[in-house]
C-alpha positions in Angstrom: 120.5 80.2 69.8 123.7 81.5 71.5 124.5 80.5 75.2 124.6 84.2 76.3 120.9 84.8 74.8 119.8 81.6 76.9 121.7 82.5 80.0 120.1 86.1 79.9 116.8 84.5 79.2 117.3 82.2 82.3 118.4 84.9 84.4 115.4 87.0 83.6 113.2 84.1 84.4 114.9 83.6 87.8 114.3 87.3 88.5 110.7 87.0 88.1 110.3 88.9 84.9 109.4 87.6 81.4 111.7 88.2 78.5 109.9 89.6 75.3 110.7 89.2 71.7 111.9 92.8 70.3 110.5 91.4 66.7 107.3 89.6 66.0 107.2 85.8 66.2 108.4 84.3 62.9 105.6 83.5 60.5 106.3 79.8 60.8 105.7 80.0 64.6 102.5 78.0 65.3 101.9 79.4 68.6 102.0 83.0 69.6 101.8 84.6 73.3 98.5 83.7 75.0 97.9 80.5 73.1 97.3 77.3 75.0 99.1 74.1 74.4 99.3 70.6 75.8 102.8 69.0 76.5 104.3 66.8 79.1 100.8 65.7 80.3 99.5 69.2 81.1 98.3 72.5 79.8 100.4 75.6 79.4 100.1 79.3 78.3 102.6 80.4 75.8 104.5 83.5 76.8 106.3 86.3 75.1 109.8 85.3 74.2 108.8 82.0 72.3 109.9 81.3 68.7 109.6 78.7 66.0 112.0 76.2 68.1 111.4 77.0 71.5 108.3 78.0 73.6 108.4 80.0 76.6 105.5 78.8 78.7 103.9 78.6 82.3 101.2 76.2 83.5 97.6 77.3 82.8 97.2 77.1 86.9 100.7 78.1 87.6 102.5 81.1 88.4 105.4 83.4 86.6 107.8 81.7 88.8 107.0 78.4 87.3 107.6 79.4 83.6 110.2 77.1 81.6 111.1 76.3 78.1 109.8 73.6 75.7 112.3 72.7 72.8 109.8 71.7 70.2 112.2 69.3 68.4 113.1 67.3 71.8 109.6 66.6 73.1 109.0 62.7 73.2 105.1 63.4 72.6 104.5 66.6 70.1 103.2 69.8 71.6 99.4 70.0 70.5 96.9 72.8 71.0 94.8 72.7 74.0 91.7 74.3 75.5 91.1 75.4 79.1 89.2 73.0 81.1 85.5 74.1 81.9 84.2 73.7 85.5 82.9 70.3 86.5 79.6 69.5 88.5 82.0 67.8 91.1 84.0 71.0 91.8 81.6 72.3 94.2 82.3 75.5 96.1 80.6 77.3 99.0 80.3 81.2 99.1 83.5 81.5 101.1 85.5 79.2 98.7 83.8 81.2 95.7 85.1 84.5 97.1 88.6 83.1 97.8 88.6 81.7 94.2 87.7 85.4 92.9 90.2 87.0 94.9 93.1 84.6 94.3 92.5 85.1 90.4 92.5 88.9 90.8 95.5 89.0 93.0 97.7 86.2 91.2 97.6 88.7 87.9 101.0 89.9 87.0 100.3 90.7 83.1 97.7 93.2 84.0 95.8 94.4 80.8 95.7 98.2 81.5 97.9 100.8 79.6 100.4 100.9 82.4 101.7 97.3 82.1 103.6 97.5 85.4 100.7 98.3 87.9 100.1 94.7 88.4 103.7 94.4 89.8 104.0 97.2 92.1 103.2 97.5 95.9 102.5 101.3 96.0 99.7 103.5 94.9 101.5 106.2 92.7 100.2 109.9 92.9 98.9 111.7 89.9 102.4 113.8 90.0 104.5 110.8 90.2 103.2 109.6 86.9 104.7 112.9 85.1 108.2 111.3 84.7 106.6 108.1 83.4 104.6 109.9 80.9 107.7 111.9 79.8 109.6 108.7 79.6 106.9 107.1 77.1 107.5 109.9 75.0 111.1 109.4 74.4 113.3 106.7 72.4 115.7 106.2 73.8 114.5 107.6 77.3 117.1 110.3 78.4 115.6 111.8 81.4 116.7 114.1 84.2 114.5 113.9 87.3 115.5 116.9 89.7 112.4 117.1 92.0 112.6 118.4 95.4 114.1 116.4 98.4 111.4 114.0 99.8 109.0 114.1 96.6 109.7 110.6 95.6 112.4 110.3 93.0 113.2 106.9 93.7 109.5 105.8 93.1 109.3 107.9 90.0 112.5 106.3 88.4 111.6 102.8 89.7 108.2 103.1 88.1 109.9 103.9 84.7 112.1 100.7 85.0 109.3 98.5 86.1 107.1 99.8 82.9 110.0 99.5 80.4 110.5 95.9 81.7 106.9 94.9 81.5 106.5 96.3 78.1 109.4 94.5 76.9 111.4 97.5 75.9 114.4 96.3 78.2 115.2 93.1 79.7 118.2 94.3 82.2 118.9 97.6 84.0 121.2 98.8 86.6 121.1 101.5 89.2 124.4 103.4 89.9 124.4 105.3 93.2 126.8 106.3 96.0 127.9 103.4 98.2 125.6 104.3 101.2 122.7 104.2 99.0 122.9 101.0 97.6 121.0 99.0 100.4 118.2 101.5 100.2 117.8 101.0 96.4 117.6 97.3 96.9 115.1 97.5 99.6 112.9 99.9 97.7 113.0 97.7 94.4 112.5 94.5 96.2 109.6 95.9 98.6 107.6 98.2 96.3 108.3 97.0 92.7 108.7 93.2 92.9 112.2 93.3 91.6 115.2 91.3 93.1 118.3 93.1 92.2 121.7 92.1 93.0 124.1 94.5 95.0 127.4 95.1 93.5 129.8 96.6 95.8 133.5 96.4 96.4 132.6 94.2 99.1 130.1 91.8 97.1 131.9 91.8 93.6 134.5 89.0 94.2 131.7 86.7 95.4 129.4 87.5 92.5 132.2 86.9 90.1 133.4 83.5 91.4 132.9 80.8 89.1 131.4 82.7 86.3 133.0 81.7 82.9 135.5 84.2 81.2 132.8 85.3 78.7 130.3 86.3 81.3 129.9 89.2 83.6 128.0 90.1 86.7 125.9 92.4 84.5 125.0 89.7 81.7 124.5 86.9 84.6 122.3 89.2 86.8 119.7 91.0 84.9 119.0 93.7 87.6 121.8 95.3 89.7 122.3 98.1 91.9 126.0 99.2 91.7 128.2 101.4 93.8 129.6 104.3 91.8 132.8 104.2 93.9 133.3 100.6 92.8 132.6 100.8 89.1 134.0 104.2 88.4 137.8 102.9 88.2 139.1 102.4 84.6 139.1 98.5 84.4 135.6 98.1 86.1 134.2 100.9 84.0 135.4 99.4 80.7 133.8 96.0 81.9 130.6 97.5 82.9 130.4 99.4 79.6 131.1 96.2 77.6 128.1 94.4 79.2 125.9 97.4 80.2 122.1 96.8 80.4 119.9 98.7 78.1 118.6 100.9 81.0 120.6 102.8 83.5 119.4 104.9 86.5 121.9 107.2 88.0 121.2 108.6 91.6 122.9 111.7 92.9 123.7 112.3 89.3 125.1 115.8 90.0 128.2 114.1 91.6 128.9 112.7 88.4 129.1 116.0 86.5 132.1 117.6 88.2 135.5 116.9 87.0 137.3 117.8 90.4 138.5 115.9 93.4 138.7 112.7 91.7 135.1 113.0 90.3 136.2 112.8 86.6 136.0 109.1 86.7 132.4 109.2 87.3 132.0 111.6 84.4 133.9 109.5 82.0 131.6 106.6 83.2 128.5 108.4 82.1 130.0 109.8 78.8 130.7 106.0 78.0 127.0 105.1 78.8 125.5 107.9 76.6 127.9 107.0 73.7 125.6 104.2 73.1 122.8 105.9 71.3 120.1 103.3 71.9 120.7 103.2 75.8 118.0 104.4 78.3 119.3 106.9 80.9 117.4 108.2 83.7 119.4 110.5 86.2 118.1 111.7 89.7 119.2 114.7 91.8 117.6 117.1 93.9 120.5 119.7 93.0 121.0 119.5 89.4 122.7 123.1 89.6 125.1 122.7 92.7 126.7 126.0 92.1 129.2 124.9 89.5 127.9 126.2 86.1 130.3 123.9 84.1 129.4 120.7 86.1 125.4 121.7 85.6 126.0 122.0 81.6 127.9 118.8 81.5 125.1 117.1 83.3 122.7 118.6 80.6 125.1 117.4 77.9 124.5 113.9 79.1 120.9 114.1 77.8 121.9 115.3 74.5 125.3 116.7 73.3 123.4 119.9 72.0 122.3 120.7 75.6 125.8 121.5 76.8 125.6 124.5 74.5 123.1 126.1 76.6 126.0 127.8 78.3 126.8 130.1 75.5 123.6 130.3 73.5 121.3 133.4 73.4 118.2 134.6 72.0 116.2 132.3 69.8 118.6 129.5 69.9 118.6 129.6 73.8 114.8 129.3 73.8 114.8 126.6 71.2 117.2 124.5 73.3 115.3 125.2 76.5 112.0 123.9 74.9 113.9 120.9 73.5 115.5 120.2 77.0 111.7 120.5 78.7 111.2 117.1 77.0 114.0 115.7 79.0 113.9 117.5 82.4 111.5 117.6 85.1 112.0 119.7 88.2 109.1 120.2 90.5 109.1 122.0 94.0 106.6 121.5 96.9 104.3 124.3 95.5 104.3 122.7 92.0 103.1 119.4 93.7 100.4 121.1 95.7 98.8 122.4 92.4 97.8 118.9 91.9 95.2 119.1 94.8 95.7 115.6 95.7 95.3 116.3 99.5 97.8 116.9 102.1 101.0 114.9 100.5 103.4 116.6 102.7 103.4 117.8 106.1 103.6 121.4 107.1 107.1 122.4 108.2 107.3 124.6 111.5 110.7 126.3 111.9 112.2 127.6 115.2 115.5 129.2 116.3 117.0 128.7 119.8 119.9 130.5 120.9 122.3 130.0 124.1 124.9 132.3 125.5 128.6 131.1 126.6 129.4 132.3 130.1 131.8 131.6 132.8 134.3 128.7 132.0 132.6 127.8 128.8 133.3 131.3 127.4 136.8 131.4 128.8 137.5 128.1 127.0 136.0 129.2 123.9 138.2 132.4 124.1 141.3 130.5 124.8 140.8 128.4 121.8 140.3 131.3 119.6 143.4 132.9 120.8 145.3 129.6 120.4 144.1 129.2 116.8 145.1 132.9 116.0 148.8 132.1 117.4 148.9 128.8 115.3 148.0 130.7 112.0 150.4 133.4 112.9 153.2 130.9 113.6 153.1 129.7 110.1 155.2 132.8 109.0 155.9 132.8 105.3 155.8 129.0 104.7 152.7 128.7 102.5 152.1 125.0 102.9 152.4 125.3 106.6 150.0 128.3 106.5 147.3 126.2 104.9 147.8 123.1 107.1 147.7 125.3 110.3 144.7 127.3 109.0 142.6 124.1 108.2 143.7 122.8 111.5 142.6 125.7 113.4 139.2 125.4 111.6 138.9 121.7 112.5 139.4 122.7 116.1 136.9 125.6 116.0 134.2 123.3 114.5 134.9 120.8 117.3 134.8 123.2 120.0 131.6 124.8 118.8 130.0 121.3 118.5 130.9 120.0 122.4 133.6 119.8 124.5 133.6 116.1 123.8 134.5 116.5 120.1 137.2 119.2 121.2 138.9 116.6 123.4 138.8 114.2 120.7 140.3 116.7 118.1 143.0 117.9 120.4 143.8 114.4 121.6 144.1 113.3 117.9 146.6 116.1 117.0 148.6 115.5 120.2 149.1 111.8 119.1 150.1 112.5 115.6 153.8 111.7 114.8 153.8 112.6 111.1 152.3 115.2 109.0 148.5 115.0 107.9 147.8 115.0 104.3 146.2 118.4 103.3 143.5 116.7 101.3 142.5 114.6 104.5 142.3 117.8 106.7 140.4 119.7 104.1 137.8 117.0 103.5 137.2 116.5 107.2 136.8 120.1 107.9 134.3 121.3 105.3 130.8 119.7 104.8 131.4 117.5 101.8 129.3 116.1 99.1 126.3 113.8 99.8 128.0 110.7 98.8 130.6 111.2 101.3 128.2 111.4 104.5 129.0 108.1 106.2 132.5 108.8 106.4 132.9 112.4 107.4 131.8 112.4 110.8 135.2 111.5 112.6 136.7 114.4 114.5 139.6 116.1 112.3 142.9 116.4 113.9 143.6 120.1 115.0 147.0 122.0 114.0 148.8 122.7 117.0 151.7 124.3 118.9 152.4 121.2 121.2 153.1 123.3 124.3 149.7 124.8 124.4 147.7 121.6 123.9 148.0 120.4 127.3 146.1 123.2 129.0 143.6 123.2 126.4 142.8 119.4 126.6 142.6 119.8 130.6 140.0 122.3 130.3 138.1 120.5 127.6 138.2 117.4 129.7 137.1 119.1 132.8 134.1 120.7 130.7 133.1 117.4 129.4 132.5 116.0 132.8 130.9 119.1 134.1 127.0 120.1 134.4 126.1 123.5 133.2 127.0 123.3 129.3 124.6 126.0 128.0 124.2 124.4 124.5 123.5 121.0 125.9 120.9 122.5 128.4 118.9 124.3 125.8 118.7 121.1 123.7 117.6 119.1 126.7 114.8 121.5 127.5 113.9 121.7 123.9 113.7 117.6 123.4 111.6 117.5 126.6 109.2 120.0 125.1 109.0 118.1 121.7 108.3 114.8 123.3 105.7 116.2 125.6 104.0 117.6 122.5 103.9 114.0 120.9 106.9 114.6 118.6 109.8 112.0 118.0 112.9 114.1 117.3 116.1 113.5 115.4 118.9 115.5 116.8 121.6 116.2 114.3 125.2 116.8 115.1 128.6 116.9 113.2 131.1 114.6 115.0 131.0 111.0 116.6 132.2 112.3 119.9 129.1 114.8 120.2 126.6 112.4 119.4 127.7 109.9 122.1 128.0 112.9 124.4 124.4 113.9 123.7 123.0 110.4 123.9 124.4 109.7 127.2 123.2 113.0 128.8 119.6 112.8 127.1 119.4 109.2 128.3 119.9 110.1 131.8 117.7 113.4 131.7 114.8 112.2 129.8 112.7 109.4 131.5 110.4 107.0 129.7 111.8 107.9 126.4 114.0 105.6 124.3 117.2 107.4 123.2 119.3 106.0 120.4 122.7 107.1 119.0 123.9 106.3 115.3 127.0 107.3 113.7 129.4 106.4 111.0 131.0 103.9 113.2 128.1 101.6 112.4 128.0 99.8 109.0 124.9 100.6 106.8 122.8 97.5 108.0 123.6 98.2 111.6 122.5 101.8 111.2 119.2 100.8 109.5 118.5 98.1 112.1 119.2 100.4 115.2 116.7 102.9 113.6 114.1 100.1 113.2 114.5 98.9 116.7 114.2 102.4 118.1 111.1 102.6 116.1 109.4 100.0 118.2 109.6 102.4 121.3 106.3 104.5 122.1 108.3 107.7 122.6 111.7 108.0 120.9 114.7 110.2 120.5 117.3 109.7 117.8 120.6 111.4 118.0 122.7 111.1 114.7 125.6 112.4 112.8 125.2 113.3 109.1 125.6 109.7 108.1 121.8 109.6 108.4 121.1 112.7 106.4 120.9 110.5 103.3 120.5 106.9 102.5 118.0 106.0 105.5 114.4 107.3 105.4 113.3 108.4 108.9 109.7 109.5 108.1 108.0 106.2 109.5 109.5 106.7 112.9 110.5 110.6 113.3 108.6 113.8 112.7 111.0 116.5 114.2 114.8 117.6 113.3 116.9 119.5 115.6 120.2 120.9 114.0 122.4 120.8 117.1 125.5 121.7 115.1 125.2 124.4 112.3 126.4 122.7 108.9 128.8 125.2 107.0 126.6 123.9 103.7 123.0 124.8 103.8 122.3 121.8 101.5 122.9 119.6 104.4 120.2 121.2 106.6 117.8 120.4 103.8 119.0 117.0 103.7 118.7 116.5 107.3 115.0 118.0 107.3 114.3 115.9 104.3 114.7 112.6 106.0 111.4 113.2 107.9 109.7 115.8 105.8 109.1 113.7 102.7 106.4 111.6 100.9 104.9 109.1 103.4 105.2 111.2 106.6 102.0 110.4 108.5 102.2 113.4 110.7 100.5 116.6 109.5 103.3 118.7 111.1 107.0 118.3 111.2 109.2 120.6 113.5 112.8 122.0 112.3 114.7 123.6 115.0 118.1 125.6 114.6 120.4 125.9 117.6 123.2 128.4 117.8 125.5 130.4 120.1 124.3 134.0 120.6 127.9 135.2 121.3 129.6 132.4 119.4 131.6 134.1 116.4 131.9 130.9 114.5 128.1 130.4 114.6 127.3 133.8 114.1 129.5 134.1 110.8 128.0 130.9 109.4 124.4 131.7 110.3 124.4 135.6 109.2 126.2 135.1 105.8 125.5 131.4 104.6 122.3 130.2 106.3 120.1 133.3 106.5 120.8 133.9 102.8 120.0 130.2 102.2 116.7 130.6 103.9 115.5 133.7 102.1 116.2 132.1 98.8 114.3 128.8 99.8 111.6 131.0 101.0 111.2 132.7 97.9 111.4 129.9 95.7 110.1 127.0 97.7 113.4 124.9 97.2 116.9 125.4 98.4 119.6 126.7 95.9 123.1 125.1 96.6 125.7 127.4 97.7 128.0 128.3 94.6 131.3 127.8 96.6 132.9 124.4 95.7 136.3 125.8 96.8 135.0 126.8 100.3 136.4 130.3 99.7 133.6 131.8 101.5 133.9 129.7 104.7 137.7 130.3 104.7 137.1 133.9 104.4 134.6 134.0 107.2 136.8 132.1 109.8 139.9 134.2 108.8 137.7 137.3 109.8 136.6 135.4 113.0 140.4 135.1 113.9 141.3 138.6 113.2 138.4 140.2 115.0 138.8 137.9 118.1 141.8 140.4 119.0 138.9 143.0 119.4 137.6 142.1 122.7 134.2 141.6 124.3 132.8 145.0 123.7 133.0 144.9 120.0 132.8 141.1 119.4 129.0 141.4 118.5 130.3 143.5 115.6 132.0 140.4 114.3 128.9 138.7 112.9 128.6 141.5 110.2 130.7 140.1 107.3 128.5 141.2 104.6 130.9 143.6 103.2 133.8 141.3 102.7 134.9 140.7 99.0 134.5 137.1 99.1 131.1 137.4 100.6 129.7 139.8 98.1 131.1 137.9 95.1 129.6 134.7 96.1 126.4 136.4 97.2 126.1 137.7 93.7 126.7 134.2 92.0 124.1 132.7 94.6 121.4 135.1 93.5 122.1 134.6 89.9 121.7 130.9 90.5 118.4 131.5 92.5 117.2 133.6 89.4 118.0 130.9 87.0 116.2 128.3 89.2 113.0 130.6 89.1 113.1 130.6 85.4 113.6 126.8 85.3 110.6 126.4 87.4 108.3 127.8 84.8 109.8 125.6 82.0 110.7 122.3 83.8 107.8 121.8 86.3 105.9 120.3 83.3 102.6 121.9 83.8 101.7 121.1 80.2 101.4 117.3 81.2 98.2 116.3 82.6 98.3 113.1 84.6 94.5 113.6 85.5 93.9 112.6 81.9 95.3 109.1 82.5 95.0 108.8 86.4 91.3 107.1 85.9 93.5 104.3 84.3 95.2 103.9 87.5 91.9 103.9 89.3 90.6 101.2 87.0 93.9 99.2 87.5 93.2 99.4 91.2 89.7 98.1 91.1 90.7 95.3 89.0 94.0 94.4 90.6 92.8 94.7 94.0 93.4 97.4 96.8 94.8 96.9 100.5 91.4 96.0 101.7 91.2 93.1 99.3 94.7 92.0 100.1 94.0 91.9 103.9 90.8 90.2 103.3 92.1 87.5 100.9 95.3 86.9 103.2 93.4 86.3 106.3 90.9 83.9 104.6 93.5 82.0 102.7 95.8 81.7 105.5 92.7 80.3 107.7 91.9 78.0 104.9 95.4 76.4 104.6 95.7 76.1 108.5 97.4 79.4 109.4 96.1 82.6 110.7 96.2 86.4 111.1 96.7 87.3 114.6 96.3 91.1 115.7 99.5 92.4 117.5 99.0 94.0 120.9 96.2 96.1 121.9 93.3 97.3 119.7 95.0 100.6 119.0 98.2 98.9 117.5 98.5 98.0 113.9 99.9 94.9 112.6 99.5 91.2 112.5 101.5 88.1 113.5 101.2 85.3 110.9 102.7 81.9 112.1 103.8 79.8 109.0 104.8 76.6 110.7 101.2 75.3 110.5 100.8 75.8 106.7 101.3 72.8 104.2 104.7 71.5 103.6 104.8 72.7 99.9 103.6 76.2 100.8 106.2 76.6 103.6 108.8 75.4 100.9 107.7 78.1 98.5 107.7 80.7 101.2 110.9 79.7 102.5 112.3 80.3 98.8 111.3 83.8 99.5 113.1 84.2 102.8 109.6 84.0 104.5 110.0 81.6 107.6 108.7 81.2 111.1 106.4 83.7 112.3 105.9 87.0 110.4 104.9 90.4 111.6 103.0 92.3 108.8 100.8 95.2 108.1 98.7 96.0 105.2 99.1 100.1 105.6 102.2 101.7 104.4 104.2 102.7 106.0 103.7 99.8 108.3 103.5 99.6 112.0 106.9 99.1 113.8 108.8 95.9 113.3 106.2 95.0 110.7 106.7 94.1 106.9 104.4 96.0 104.5 102.1 93.4 102.6 100.7 94.6 99.2 99.4 92.7 96.5 102.7 91.8 95.0 104.0 90.6 98.3 105.4 87.0 98.0 103.3 85.9 100.9 100.0 87.1 98.9 101.5 85.6 95.5 102.2 82.2 97.1 98.9 81.8 98.8 96.9 83.0 95.5 98.8 80.8 93.4 98.7 77.8 95.5 95.0 78.1 95.6 94.6 78.5 91.9 96.8 75.5 91.2 95.0 73.3 93.6 91.6 74.3 92.2 92.4 74.4 88.6 94.9 71.6 88.4 94.0 67.9 87.4 90.3 67.3 88.2 90.7 63.7 88.6 93.6 63.7 90.8 92.0 66.6 92.9 91.5 65.7 96.8 88.3 66.8 97.6 89.2 66.8 101.4 92.0 69.2 100.7 90.9 72.6 102.0 93.1 74.3 99.4 90.9 73.0 96.6 88.2 75.7 96.5 85.6 74.3 93.8 84.6 76.2 90.8 80.5 75.9 90.9 78.3 76.8 93.5 74.8 78.0 94.4 73.5 80.3 97.2 70.5 82.7 98.0 71.7 86.3 97.6 69.9 89.4 98.8 71.8 91.4 96.0 69.7 89.8 93.1 66.1 89.9 92.4 66.1 87.2 89.9 68.1 84.0 89.3 71.5 85.3 88.1 74.5 83.4 86.7 78.0 84.7 87.3 80.8 83.6 85.2 84.4 84.3 86.7 86.6 84.5 83.7 90.2 85.1 82.9 90.4 87.0 79.5 93.8 86.8 77.6 94.6 89.4 74.9 97.6 90.0 72.6 98.9 93.6 73.0 101.0 94.4 70.0 103.2 97.8 70.1 104.8 99.0 66.8 107.8 101.4 66.9 109.3 101.9 63.5 110.4 98.5 62.1 110.1 96.8 65.6 107.1 95.2 67.1 106.6 93.8 70.3 103.8 91.2 71.1 102.7 90.7 74.8 100.4 88.6 76.8 98.1 90.5 78.8 95.5 89.0 81.1 92.2 90.3 83.1 90.3 88.9 85.8 87.0 89.8 85.4 83.4 88.7 85.3 80.1 88.7 83.5 76.6 88.2 85.1 73.5 87.2 83.4 70.5 88.3 85.3 67.9 86.8 83.1 66.8 90.1 81.4 68.0 91.5 78.1 71.1 93.0 79.7 74.0 91.8 81.6 76.5 93.1 84.3 80.2 93.0 83.5 83.5 93.8 85.2 83.6 95.3 88.6 80.0 95.2 88.8 79.6 91.5 88.1 82.8 90.7 90.5 81.1 92.5 93.2 78.0 90.2 93.2 80.3 87.5 94.9 81.2 89.7 97.7 78.0 89.7 100.1 77.4 87.1 102.7 74.8 84.7 101.3 71.2 85.0 103.0 71.0 81.2 103.2 72.0 78.1 101.4 69.3 76.4 99.4 68.5 72.5 99.9 71.3 70.3 98.4 69.0 69.1 95.6 68.2 72.5 94.5 71.9 73.2 94.4 72.6 70.4 92.4 69.8 71.4 89.7 71.0 74.9 89.7 74.7 74.1 88.8 73.7 71.4 86.4 71.4 73.9 84.5 74.2 76.5 84.8 76.9 74.3 83.2 74.3 73.8 80.4 73.7 77.2 79.8 77.4 78.1 79.8 77.6 76.1 76.5 74.9 78.1 74.9 76.3 81.5 76.1 80.0 80.8 74.6 79.3 83.4 71.9 78.3 86.0 74.3 81.4 85.4 76.3 83.5 85.8 72.9 81.8 89.1 72.4 82.4 90.2 75.8 86.0 89.5 75.5 85.9 91.4 72.0 84.4 94.5 73.8 87.2 94.4 76.6 89.8 94.3 73.9 88.5 97.2 72.3 88.2 99.1 75.7 91.8 98.2 76.3 92.8 99.7 73.1 91.1 103.0 73.8 92.7 103.2 77.2 96.1 102.5 75.9 95.4 105.2 73.1 94.2 107.6 75.7 97.5 107.1 77.8 99.7 107.3 74.7 98.1 110.6 73.6 98.4 112.2 76.8 102.0 111.3 77.0 102.5 111.9 73.3 104.0 108.6 72.9 105.6 107.2 69.9 104.2 104.0 67.8 101.0 102.3 67.5 99.1 99.6 69.6 96.7 96.6 68.7 94.8 94.6 71.1 93.5 91.0 70.1 91.0 89.0 72.3 92.3 85.3 72.3 89.2 83.1 72.4 87.5 81.3 74.0 87.9 83.0 77.3 89.1 80.9 80.4 86.0 80.0 82.4 87.3 80.0 86.0 84.2 79.4 88.1 80.4 79.5 87.5 77.9 80.6 90.2 74.4 80.6 90.6 72.8 83.3 92.8 69.2 82.6 93.6 67.0 85.6 94.8 65.7 85.5 98.4 62.0 84.4 98.6 59.8 86.2 101.5 
């Protein structure tokens, strides 16, 4: 066995995911997945990934984290067959212990037996529509999928579900997420918190540390099975080549549209993705809310990454075009909010209420704005015939116009910056800062750009701007203040988005002094990603809150947990940014039924008027018709430049005619771009029919999720178990604050040392603030079934209870016992409940390749004394109700002894039960496979005998 293979398998084990053989075990392998063996003085369960020489195993009473390898030839005592130990009379349990044992067994299972292999590992309850991309992925081999759902629908969840499922099916062992730098932390958090995965962040800052001490033959991507990688770090030629050499089997690309353009330095990203898809077997999932960002060539290059044939759609016509679109539909899903609403799953998204507010420049404010426009016109005219100077001066004037329209504070910053420049500013730098760039540049573009200047005129403008900054009476600021007060009074928590750092601080200082008893926070690109996230979380603790932010927060940090209104203080020149801003709060998981979106603009501000009338109004109309925004097809900013030239020219026409300056619809540039925009909207409308995937019916398989939830345990089960388990081991769940406030405090210091050590490894120390709801209460961690706290508690109780009977400490509260007897009102005759763990082998065949996995069920069978029995959830439910009473000690002893004797005679019935469950599981797998039209065949084999975890006698109440 090669060292690289061993390293990969060990890395996979450390990440908490089992590796799986891609071919069946050799015929001379004695033990297959699910077999029980005895070695090193204890019993083990054989896992997938074993072969004739090395067994991958975990203790029968242990967790996934305890798995290890046994090299058969090196064992001093030969490995032998084993059987699961049956309950003993001495392992007594009361009702509370029996219920804890049941819940610990259910919540410890990671290899659930349902057709969706991943559901035991995730901490969310996916909606029906979120299963559609997963069903599509199960149809494809390799998976080549473009998920282009609307902003806020949950593309991250949909892609992570696919990754988790492919991992748990054994189809892949490694994956990487490629995303813009500012999204790296968000991806790591989502994968850790919701999908029980522990990816390593690979960025320019972390790469050197990760590469330290690696052997020359190893790579970050072979050593670490799961990674989230900055596109900017990996796109360079040398890094790209290394990544392609060691690339995982599955790659997820977020903001994929930024990888399809070949302009403005983007060609390196495109070359990276071209290299990825050159490997025919590699799985690729691409995510974007804007697959068609206005660049036709980039759009078809993006489709060509799914399959080279799809790039030909740009020139195809007639039947050829229809056939290609039909083929593309198997690889492309694009749903708008109206498409999601058709699933009738309740109110998944809030109702968005929009409003426009206008202010009017008067007095000194109007005179300052006029002076700036006059100054800008003179600067442009002063460039003469020098083409380069014309461009620099024009872009500089645009920068100043944007800053002045934002706030006097931003104007001061821009004017001072230009006045302090001693050397010429690069053209690209000015252009990039003036225009609202791509989503992946958001954290870096809120710095005020330098303004072009004629130095003699600057001093007077700077003086005016400084005076206005310190004055009361800013009409734009007043209308914002009044509106924020109104929003807070109505119970909303707003986010105010502005364009520049100076404006953000200007607003934050003013609002903090004007609005009492409300926490006001300011977040800009000056802060690191972690600092931005921390500031948002701290602000979320306040009962009433207002956040002022630049566009550094319009992507990368979800705000729906703490905020439910958006105010656009500055108009963006790119309508997509408006949607990105509103999408931070109007998204899946927003608890408020209504979100507000308010647009503020100047009624006599020609800059606002031009952008509003020609760009934003048209974007709103298209969005209203389609239910989704269509990006402005103006990558070269020709429309914005034309609009601002018109503003400068028409500024010469004084007050009486200025209102006419907003009517730019006759401009050639505007009409040409409008034509392209409407054409893109029409294409988007046609795509909605084909790519909304209405033919897939998740409701056909959603019952399998409901079954899984019943078997795996929902949030009520998790909360009940966590509270009782902590109390059993010396800890507690302490409600936080008043009765109306959610959340619990959980001190860990009183827990046994071995439990604390295991929690410490998971980063859980001291006292935790937790919540069992999602989103969680402020400052609380969300806790679901796969959370380390739940896993450690469940596994600890199982290990202590199912471990060596002879060595068990009867006084240890963590030893729950496995046999018991009580009087129950839910039965009318003596009932015997056997709590069992069923082990099955699930084999899937795709062509010549077969994969055999161990899958497990926590279930029960109850014999009521009649001809029939209760099985599954009905039998498990018998253990829930509080007993009516406890029988005398001698009655309990006799009942338990008789039950253990009966168990021997009922083993054939248990075997038959296990066989029935295997057939039912096979039927469930086939139903999902048919709904997804998935490839390959499945078989399920019950491994006998079943593991009897506990045996409990329920006696009827005697009146």
